[in-house]
N, C-alpha and C positions, 0 to 999 in steps of 0.2 A: 344586497351586500351581506356577506357572512360576517357577523360581528363576534362570532365565537371562536374564530379560527386560531387566535394567537394567545398564548400564555407565556409571559417572559420567564425564561429559565435561567437559573444561575448554575453557570458551569461549575341434577343437579337439583337437583330438587331436594327440598328439605322435608323429611317425613313429618306428617302431622301428628299431633298428640293423640293418644288413645281417646276415642270418642265415648261419650256417655249420654244418657237421656235423662232429662228432668221431667217427671210426671207430676202434675198437680194432684194432691191427695184430698178427697172430700172430707167434710167435717166428721169427726169420729170421736166426739168427746166421751160418750158413754162407753164405747169400746175401749178407749184408752184407759178409762177408770177401771173397767173390769180386768183388763190385762194386767194393769199395775197391781190390783188387789190380789189377783191370782198369783202373780209373781212373788208378792210378799208372803202369802200363805205357803207357797212352795219352798221359799227360802227358809221359812221357820221350821219346816219339816226336814230340812237337809242336815246331814251330819257335816260338821265343819271340816271333817277329814276327807270328805268325798273328793275323788280325783276327777278333774274336768275331762271331758272327752278329748281325745287327741285331735290336734289341728290337721285339717286336710287341705293342702294347697292345691288349687286348681291350676293345672299346667296351662301356660299361654297357648293360644291357637298357633298352629304352624304358619309360617309366612306364606303369602300367596305365591303361586308360581310366577316367575319373572324372567326377563331377558336382561343381559348385561350390555350396556351401550357405551361406546366411546365416540367422540366427534373430533375431527381434525379439520382445520381450515388450511387447505393447500392450494388455493387459487392465488398465483403469485402476484397478480396486479389488481386484486379485489380490494375495495375499501373495507372498513370494519363491518363485520357480519354479525347478525343476531339469529339464533336458532331456537325453534320451538317445536313441541310435539303436542298438537291439539290446542284449540283456542282456550280450553279450560286448564291447560297445563303450561301457561306462560311462566318462564323461569323467573324466580324472584330476583330483586336487585342484588347485584354482586355475584350472580351465578356465572360459572365459567362458560355457559352457553351464550352469554351476552358479551358484546364488545370483543368479538374474536378477530384478532389481527392475523396476518399471514404467519403460518407455522405455529399457531397456538392450538392446543388440544385440551380436552376435558379430562378430569379423572373419570374412572368408570362409575356408572350409576345404573340403577335398575328401572325398568318399566314393567308394570304388572301385566301379565298375559292371561289372567283368568283367576278363578272362575266367575266371580261376580262383578269385579270392577271393570274388566275388559276381556270378556270371554273369548273373543276372536283374535286378540292380540294386535289389533289394527290401530295405528296412530296416524294422525295427519301431520306430516312433516312440512315445515316451512322455514325458509331462510330469507331474511330481510337485510338490505344493505343500507348503511348510513351514507347519505349524500352530502356534498359540501354546502348545500343551501339549507341544511338542517332538516330536510325531509328524509323519508325512507322509501325504498323501492323493494317489492317482493321479487327476488331473483330466482328462487326455487320454490315450486309448489304453489298452493298446498297440494300435496299428493299423499296417497295412502301408502304406509309401510306396515308390513305384517311381521311381527316378531314372535319367535317361538321360545318357550321356556328352556332354561339351561343352555342357552346359546349366546355367544359373544358376537356383537355386531360393531364393526368399525365403520362409521359413516364419514366419508371424506367429501368436503366441498372442493371439487377438482375442476381443472381446466382453467384457461384464461377467462377473465370476467365476462367477455362477450359471449362465451359458450359455457358458462359455469353450470355444473350439474352434479348431483350426488352420485358417488360410487360407494357401494356397500360391499363389505367383505365379512363373511361369516366364519366362525370356527367354534369348536366345542368349548365348553366352559373350563374344563379341568385339563391340565397337562398330566402326563404320566411320570411317576417316579421322581427321583432326585436329579432332574435334568433342567436345563435352560430351554425355553421355547421361544422361537422367533417367527414372526409372520412378516415377511418382506414383501412390500407392495410398491408399484411404480405409479406415482401420481405427479410426474414432472411433464407438463404438456408439450414442452419444446423438445424433449428428448425422445429419440426413437427407441427401438428394442435394445435391451441391455442383457448381459450375462451377469449372474450373481455368483461370487465365489466367497465361501467362508472356509478358511484354511488355517493350518498352523502358521504362526508368525513367520514371515519372510519366505514362505513356500514359493517355488518357481511356478508361475501360472501356466507356463507352457507344458508342465507335467501334470497339471490338475484339470479335472473336468468341472465345468460350472454346475452349480446346484440346479440351475434352470435358466431359461430365457423368458423374460417378461416384457411386454409392451405397456404403453400407457393404459392405466385403469385395470391392469392385471396384477395378480399376486401369486407368489409361490404358496404351496400348501404349507401349513405350519411345520416347522422343522425343530427337532429337539437335539440338544448337544449336551455331552457330559461337561460338567463344570471345568473351566480351564481357560487358557489364553488362546485367542483366535485373532485372525485378521480378515476383515470384511472388505472386499473390493468389488466395485461395479465397473464393468468394461462395456465398450460397444459390442453388440452382439456379433459373435464370430471372430472377434479380434482381441485377444487377451493382452496384446501390447498396448492397446488404447485404453488406459485406465482413466476413468472419469471420476472416480472417488476411491480413496484409500484411507481407511480409518486408522491404519497402524495397528499396533497390538492393543486388543481390548479384552477384558476379562469378563467371562460369563459365570454366574453362580447358579446354584440350584433354585434360588429364589426368583430368578429372572423369568418373566412371562411378558414378552415385549412385542409391541407393534412397531415395525421399522419401516418408515415411509421414505422413499426416494423422492426428493423434491428439487425444484429449481433453486440454485444458490443465488440469492439476491444481495448477499452481504458485501460484495466488492467486485470491482471490474476485473481484477487480475487473478481471481481464484479459480478453482475448478468449477465446472458448470453445475455440479450437483452437490447437495448435502443431504443429510439424513435428519428426519424428525422422529424421535423415539417417544412412545407413550408406554408407561409401565403400570398404568392403572391408577397411579397417584399423581405423578408429575409428567410434564412434557419438556423435553430438552433437545437441542440441536447438536448434531455431531458433524463437524467440518472435516475436510480432508486433513490428514496429519501434517501436511506441508503448507497449510494455509498461512497467509501473512495478514498483516494489517496494511492499510493504505494511508499515506500521509502526503499532504500538500502544504504549501506556504502561500499566504497572501501578504504582500508588502503594503501595509496601510499606515506606515509611519512617515509623515511628510518630512520630518527632521532627520531621519536616519541616513539619508543618502543611499548610494548603491551598496547593497549588502550581500554577504555570503551566509549560508546556513550550513552548519556542521552537526553531525550526529556522532558522538564519541570520537571527536576530532577528525572525522572523515567528511569531506565535502558532500553535502546532500544537494544543494542548489547554489549556484554562483551568479554574481553580477545581476542581482535582482534590483530593478528600479521601482520607484514609487508607483503603486497601483498594479504591479505585476501579480498575476495569479499563476502558479505553476501547475503542471499536471500532477496527478497522484503518482506516487512511487510506492512500490511494495517494500515493506520492512518486516523482518522476522519478529515474532512476538518476543519482547524484552523491554527492559527499562533503559532508555537512552538519555545521555547527557547532551541536550540540544543547545547549541549556542548560535547567536547571531553576531557577526562581526562586520565592520566596514570591509568592502571588497578588497581582497588581497592583504588583509591585516589580521591574521588569525589570532594574534596575541591580544587584540583589543576587543573585549567582549561588550556588546551592547545589551544582549539578553542572554540569560542562562536559565534553563528550565529542565526538569526531569520529565520525560514523556514516557508513559506506560503504553506500549503498543500491544493490543490484544488481537488475536487472530479473528478475522472476519469483521473488524471495525475499521471505519474510515474517519480520518481526523483532518481538520483544517487548522493550521497554526497561523494566527493572524497577528502580525507584528504591528504594535500600536505605540504611539507616543503617549506617555503617562503624564500629561499635564494636569490631569484631574485626579484627585485622590480616589483611587480605587480601593475598596475595603481591604485592609491589611497590607497595602502596598504604598510605600512612601515615594512620591515622585522625586524627592531629593536623593533618595538612595537608588531607586530603579526608574530612571527617566524613560526607559523603554520596556514594554511588557509583551508577552504572548497572551492572546485570548485563544484558548483551545476549544474547538467545537467538535462534537460527534456528528457525523454527517449521515443521515438516513438517505440512502441512494436507491431505494425501491420505488419504482414508478407505480402510481395508482391510476387505473383507467378512467375513473370518474373525476379525479381531482387535479387541479394545478397546485403543486406543493410549493409554498412560498415562505421565505423567512427573511427577517430583517436583523441586521447586526449594526450596532452603534459603534463606529470607530472614529468619530470626529471629536476630539477633546475640546476644540474651540467652540463647538456647538452643543453646549450642555447646560445652558443657563436659562432661567425663566426671565420674565420681563423686569424683575427686580434684581437680576444679577445673581440669584441663588443657583447653586448646582442642583437643579431639579430635573434635568433631562429635557427632552423635546416631545412634541406631539407629532404623530405621523398620521396622515389622512390617506385613505385608499378609497377613491370615489369614482363615480362615472366621469367620463371625459368631459371637461368643461364645467363641472359642478362647482357651485359656490360653497367653499369649505366652511364659511361662517354659518351655513345652514346645515352642516353635517356634523356627525359625531366623529371624533378621532378614533382611528383603528387602534392606535397605541397612545397612551397618555403617560407623560412623565417618563418617557423611554430614556434610560440612563446610559451614559457612556460605558463601553465595554460590557454590554449585555446583548443577549442573543435570544430571539423569540423561539427558536426551534421552528421546524417546518409545520405550517398549518395548511389544511386542505381548503382551497379556495375554489369558487365557481370559475371555470375558465372564462376568459373574456379580456376586454381592453379596459384599462383603468388609468387614472391619474394618481401619482404618488406625490404628495406635498408634505414638506416638513416645516413646522412652525415652532416658535417659542412655546414652552409649556404654559398652557392656560390662556394663550392669546393667538387666535387664528389670523390676526391681522399682521403679525410679525413673521414675515416669511424668511425661512432660512434656506430652504431648497424649493424653488418654484416648481409648479406642476410638471412632472415628468411622465409622459405617457408610456405605459408598458402593455404588452400583450402576453398573457400567460395561457398555456394550452393544457388540455387534459393530458394526463400522463407525464407532464413536464415537471422539472425540479428547478427551482429558481432561488437565488440568493442575492440580496441587495445589502451592500456594506456602505454605510454612510461614512464619508471621508472628509478630511480637512482639505483646504485649497492646496493645489500643487504649486510649490515654490518655483518650479521651472516654467510655469505658465503665467504670463502677465495677466493681472486682474482676475485670476481664477477665484472661484467661490467654493463654498462647501458643496460637495456633490456626491455621486454614488460610484462604487465599483460594482459592476453588474457581473454576476458569476453564474456558473452552471449552464442551464439551457438558454439563458439570455445570450450566451456567446457561442453556443454549440453550432458547428457548421450546418 
């Protein structure tokens, strides 16, 4: 069982110092005496007005020849990856070569290519993946890579996880003149050949020629542009009408020297299939299609609210939701919305009001709850119903079953002494005696969310007890099966008032209910 998976959330190298050598000096008492005496005699014979010899500074040695390296993690379903160059060059803690998630890149760094430290410029490249059971697996290498001085190498961990491999792109170190330089590469494994256009803003693509056509693991030669406004568009090869990504107007400056990687868009269901990851030598950032939206859904987890409608800026978003309903995601343009919950067909009666900031490429679950427990800074007498808003990470990971718990049952939040201490949640082998097990979550409080944790795929029992007492069962063992690459959410809920003798239970979401 992976006991490190959950943390409750409330919504490269470093150059060494200059070396020096300490040499043991033999006993030289008499010599020291003679030197000192001689020095005294010499000083006695010196004119006090003598000018000391001019100081001569020894210039530092030139830096050794080196290559410049950038690394990009572009495998869309890979777990966290860790990159190294040679066993004796393991990155230090905190290095951007460690804990590389999808779409993360490193700042540029150098590797010495000679003459004494590494005369042939060969390094042993290796990539290890973090697995959900706490172990690691080597997924690339070790393999020899040769680097040449004054050359820039962009190393991409590319392809789906099952076939992950390094793709290396080379270019000269310096760009020419006062221009912007772009190196555009295709590392989206599910996408076929594409045409690349960089034009004046709003140019008609039917009148433009693409800069080139590239397939997966290919790149255009470095391109230089005069500073100014441009529009970058990626289309299906040979079909300028099928735009897969449109950046809108973007400004290039003479300081820009950019690696532009075309990758799979894993941010939302409704967006374009591609996005860009840009490395500028210092930072890494993602560029989404200019028309990208955010995705929003609602979970009705308030037993006392009855049938509800949900409105955004007084426009109906969802209607006639009953207890335990989970809506589909809907696309919403980036903006701040006034979101309200009302009884069905009673728009003037607000049960919940909240401002929701929707960001392009983000997904949100709005979980309607009954606030019978004092949530920090929220008074149940003033706000008897609340929204718990969660950010939903919807990227599948080939090795992990992604699972999260959300506590939405205000009547199940007390310990054995009646204190508001939350509950304990056990995730165990089927049929296990929980009194012999450690809780996966302890004192798990109402209106909190674990976020997604990577779990070992398999079949488990989920049991909820009072905090600190495994014999006080709140939710009896519920058997679940979670699969690799799956995404799963469990919301603990209050009894359904429409169901006789109902007890505290679960709302099962995401891949638990996928067809």
